[in-house]
N, C-alpha and C positions, 0 to 999 in steps of 0.2 A: 354519257356521264363517265363511264369507265375509261373511255379513250382519253378524256381530258385528264383524268387521274393518272393514267399511265404516262401521258405526255409530261405532266408536272413531275412525276417521279423520275422520269428519264432526264429531265432538265436538272433536277436536284442532284442526281448521281453524277452527271457531267460536271456540274459546278463543284461538287465535292472533290472529284478527281483532279480538276484543274487547280483548286486551292491546295490539295495535298501535294501535287507535284510542282507548285509554284517556285520553290527554290531551284529545281532542275531547269525549269523553263527560263527563269531569269538568267541563270548561269549560261545557258545555251545562247540566249539573245545577246548577252554581253561578251560572248566569245572567250569565256574562261578556258584556260589550258586543261583543267582537270574536270571537265563536265561529266565524264563517265563515272569517276569516283564519287563526285557529289551526288549524281543521280542515284547511284547504288546506295549510298548512305541514306538518301531521302526515301528510296523505295523500301529499304529494310527497316530503318529505325525512325522514319518520319512519323509514325503513329505516336511516338512519345513526343510530347510538346517540346521538350528541351532539345531533342535532336532536330526537330523541324525548324525551330528558331535558330539553332546553330547552323544548319544548312542554309537557311535564308541569309544569315549574316555572312557566311562564307561566300555565297553567290554575289552578294552586294559589295563586299569588301574588295577593294582593288589590290592587285599584287604589289608588294613592296618594291621600291626602286632597286634595291640591292638584288632581289630575286630576279627581276627583269634583266638587269645587267649581267648577272651570272648565267642566265639562260642564253642571252645573246652571245656571250663569250664562248660558252660551250658549243653552241651551234656553229660559230665561226671556226672554232678549233676542229670540230668534226669535219667541216667542209675542207679545211686546209689539209687535214690528215688524208681525206679521200683523194684530194688532188695530188698530193705527194705519192700516195700509193698507186694511183693511175699512171703517173710519170715513171715510177720505178718499174711497174709492170710492162709498160711500153718499151722501156729501155732493155729490159730482159728479153722481150720478144724479138727486138731488133738484134740483140747479141746472139740469141739462139739461131735466128735466120742467117746471120753472118757466118756462124760456125758450120752450118749445113751446106754451104756453097762449096 
């Protein structure tokens, strides 16, 4: 009888933890960019119903099209900058190698 009670308590605790971290789980499954920040908000302030609902809304709400395009542009700009920096570094190495001859 006690074992059945412990089993039920364990299942209840597991279900409560899953419901508590539901916003973080949803955000991770949807591939959100800021899962860590959302999970931290959920873990620290999820006990307040308002923050839990806000975290769930944040997890379910898609990124705006403007934010997505800004992120893509920033990523492309960073890649282009890295490419130019690598080309400049290679040219400098060749110039230094030519001077030592």
